[in-house]
N, C-alpha and C positions, 0 to 999 in steps of 0.2 A: 515618237516611238518607232523603234526599228525592230521588225519581226523577221527572223530567219527560219525558213523551212528547209529541212534536209530529208531526203528519202531516196531509195533506189527504185521506187515504184514510179518512174518517170521515163517513158519511152514512147516512140511514135505510135505503137499499137496498144499502149496502156489505156485504162479506162477511167474508173471513178476517181482515183487519187489524182491523176493528172488534171481531170476536169475540175476537181475541187481546188487544186492549187492555182490553176489558171483563173478561176473565178475570184479567189481570195485576192490575188495580186492585182487583178483588174480593178476590183472594187476598192481595195484599200489604197491603191495608188491615186485615186481621185482626191484623196484627202492630203493636203499639203503638209499636215502634221504627222503623216505616216510614211515610213520607208519600209520596203520589203526586199528581202534577198532570198533566192532559191539556190540551194546547193545540191546538185544531182550528178550522177555518173555520166561520163561521156567518153569518146574515143581518146581525147587528149585534154590537157589543161586549157581552159578557155573561159572568157567572160563575154557575155552578150547582154548588155544592159544590166538588169538585176539578176540574170541567170549566171551562176558560176558552175563550171564543169570541172570535175576531177577525173582522171583516167581510171577506168575500172574494166575488169574482165567481162567480155560479152558472154552471156549464158547460151550454151547450145540449146536449140529448140525453145528459147526463152522469150520469143516475140520481141526481140531487140532489147530486153532488159540486160543491165550490166550489174555485176555484183562486186562491191568493194571488198577487198581482202584484209586491209589493214586500217585500223581505226585512227591511227595517229595523224595521217594527212588530213582527214576529215575534221578531227578535233582542232588541229592547228588552223585550218581554213575558217572554221566557225569562230575561233578566238580572234583571228584577224578581222573578221567582219564586225565583231563587238556589238552584237544586237542586245536589245533590252529583254528579249524573250526568244526562246528557240522551240520549234515544234518538230518532233521526229515522226515521220510518216511510215516507218516500217520497223519490224522487230529484230533487225539484224545489226550489222557492224555500225551503220550510221546512227542507230539509236544509242549505242554505248558511247560513240563519239560525241553525240549531243549532250549526254549526261556529263561527260568529263569536261566538255567546254563550258557548260552551264556552271559547274562547280568552280572552275577556274575564274570565270567572269563574275560569279555571284548573281546570276540571273535565273529566273524560273525556266524550267524545261517541261514541255507538254509532250505527252505521247499520244498519238492518234492511232487507235486500234482499228485499222481499216478492215482487216481480214482475220478470220478465226483460224490461225495457224494450226493449233492442236487438232481441231476437227477435220480440217482439210487434209492434213498429213495422216491423221488417224484413219480416215476413210481409205487411204491408199495402203498404209503399212501396218494397221492394227492398233489395238488398245495400248500395248506397251509403249509404242512411239507417242501416242496421244498423251498418255500420263506424263511421260518425260517432258514433252513440250509444254504441258500445263504448268509443270514446276518451273520451267524456264520462263514462261510468260509472267508468272507471279514474281519471280526473282527480278525480272527486268522492270515490269511496269509498276511495282511497288516503290521504285526509286524516283518516279516522276512526281513533279509538283501537282500535276493534274493529268487524268487520263480521259480522253475523249472517245466516245463510242458513237457510231453513226445511227444507231437505233436503240430502242428500249430493250429489245431482245438481246442485242449484243451487250448492253450495259448489265442486264441481268446475268448474262453468262459470266462476265467479269466479276460481278458480286459473288456468284456461286463459287468462284475460285478463291475468294477471300480478299479481293482488292476493294479498297474503300473510296479513294478519291476519283470516282468515275462520274462523268457528266455526259448526258446525251447531247450530241451535236450533229443534227441531221445535215445531209448535203442539200443542195438546192438545184434548181433548174433554170436555164436561160429561157425565160418566157417569151422573148422575142424570136429567138432562133427556132425553138420548138413551139409551133403555133399552128392552129388549124388552117390558117391562110396559106401554108406551104403546100397544101394538097394540089396535086398535079395529075390530070387525067392521062397524061402521056405514059406514066408508069404502067397503068393497067393495059393500055394499048400495046405496049412493048411485050407484056406478058401474055397477050392474046386473050384477055378476060373480057367478058361481056358485062352488061349492067346487072345481071342476076348473080354474078360470082361474088363470093365473100373472100376478100383478101386478108389473110392473117400474116403476121410478121414476127420474127425474132431477130435481134441484132446483138452480137457479142462475140467474144472469142470462143473457140472450141475448147472446152475443158470438161473434165469429168463431172464437176458439180453443176454444170449447166444442163445436164441430162438431155442432150440433143436427141438421143435415141428415143426418149419418151415423146418428143415433139414429132418425130418421124412416124412412130407407131400411131400416134393420135391422128395424123393426116391420113394414114392408111385406112383407119376406121371411118373417118369423115367422108372421104371421097368427094365427088362433085356435089354441090357447086363450090366447095371450099378449095382455096389455093393458098400456099404458104410461100413467103419470101424469107429465106434464111441467109442472113448477111453477117460476114465476119471471117477473119483469118482462120484457116485450118478446118473449115466446115467440110463435112463429107460430101462426096459426089454421087455415091450410090444411094439414091433417095427415091421415094414414091413419085409417080408421074405428076402428082399435083403439088410438087415442091420445086421451087426454083432456087438455086444456090448462087450467091455472090461470094466467092471464096477469096477475100482480100480485106485489108484494112480499109474501112470506108470512112470518108471524111464527114465531118459534122453536118454540113449542109445537105449532103446526099442522104444521110440518115434522117434528118429532119423532113426532107421531102418524102422519103419512103414511109415514115411513120404517119405523117398527115394524109398520105394517099391510101393508107390501108384502112381496114374496117375494125380490126382488133389486134391486140398482141397476145401471143401464146408464150408463157414463161413457165418452164418446168423446173427452174432452179430451186434447190432445197437448202442451199447454204448462203443465201443472200444476206449480207450484213446491212444493206440499205436498199438495193434494187434500183439503181439510178436509171437504167434504161426503161424500167416500168414507169417511173415518174416522168421521163421524157415522152413516153408514149401518151400518158394521160394529159400532159401539157399540149400535145399535138392534137388532142380532141378525140382520142380513141380509148375504149375500155380495155381492161386487161383480164385475160383468163390465166390464172396462175396457180401454182402449188400452194396449199395451205401450210406454209413452212417459213421459218426464218423471218426476215423483216417484211416480206410480202404480206404477212398477216396484219401488221399494223399500218402499212403504207398503201394498201389498196382497200379503201373503205367500201362498205355496202353501198351499192348504187353506182360505183365506178368500175365494176367488173364482177367476176365470180372467182372464188377460190375453190379448189377441189382437192381430193385426196392426192397426196404426193406420190410420184412414181407410178401412176395408174393411168395409162393411155385411154382406157375406156371412160374413166371418170372425167378426164379432160375433154374428151370428145362430147360427152353428155353435157358438160358445162358450156361448151362452145355452142351447141345446138340450143341450149336453154337461153343463152344470151341473145341469139338471133331470133328466137321465138318471140321475144319481147322487143323493146325499142333500144337496139344497140346504139343508135346515134344519140339518143337522149342520155344514155350512160356515158358516152364520150363527152358530151357537153358538161355533165356533172363532174366528170374527172378533171376537165380543164379548170373548172371553178375551184375544185378542191386544191389543186396544185398551186393555183394563184394565191390562195389563202395561206397555205402552210409552207410552201417550198420555193418562194421567191428568193433568189440568191441575195438580194440586198437585205431582206429581213434576216435571213440566216446568218449573214456575215455581221450584221449589226449586233446580234446576240453574242457571236463569237468574240468580237472586239471588246464588248463589255466584260467578258470573262477574262480576256488578256489583261485588261486594265486592272481588274481586281487582283489578279495574280501578281502583277508588277507592284501594285500598292502594298500588298502583303509583304513582298520581298523588301521593299524600301522600309517598311515598318520594322521588319526584323533587323535590318542593317542598323537602323537608328538605335534599337534596343541593345544590340550585341556588338555593333561595330566599334 
């Protein structure tokens, strides 16, 4: 079986989509009967192993993302790869190219709805834009043989728009990389923290939906002995005295050490479609204090952290103090066990592969009937 992924959401500073694709290709490539190809934008046409790059325009202020302008080269590249199944990982030009290539090849095409485009753009530009984008999403995703959503909340959102062939496909966590054993006391020493300090952390890109301002306001209310490590490109530098900023793209192993060396994660995001960084924190053995919104509701269970009123710094500060008034370390241990049970990449990808096989079998059956 040959599976081809295509997306523009693949850049050095990109997050969950890139992590998902890397895990998929790593796990599937262990099987001699599976072949994977990844088609993504680059500075020029290039091939590195199973990674195929087509030139695309670099977006200004786009964290190294590149945006394809013409579908035809992407469609032709997919046709040349001749996969048995294509998965499109964004709702833009490459998605239409994937549909056209799938029709030409007679193979199933899957659309993975990683982000809620209408809501994200609606937050910025208003309800008129949101409604237009909802119509666009329905027009595009109704054409796929299957639509994957990373959480039940996102699947329900697609159902509410009238889409039918939707399947919940959660992401996973690298349980070896994100592990409590990565804890390193040197991090606290560098931050000048003593044994009584409570180190909180958030890692991600600076964007409106992450609500970094809520995290900063929460830290102002908490004061000592709480300290926050804020890591990721574009993070603000005007912060309370109990906040340390690492304003750059941070490597996976550095993130893993920082998570395991912290006491809890603060996550104020309200538009999370999965919340991968929260799962990585839980895998690292720390609980999560998060907004009661989006996928955080279903992916942070009772006992692995506390959810609070969204966009409310005082509520988040109260939740943080409540967590540490009890046994935060025990919550972290439960969080680790929960992720081990439900979000192991091998288990996640096994279920995805079963779905791919079903789609290909259905396609072959249709060809036998109508070919």
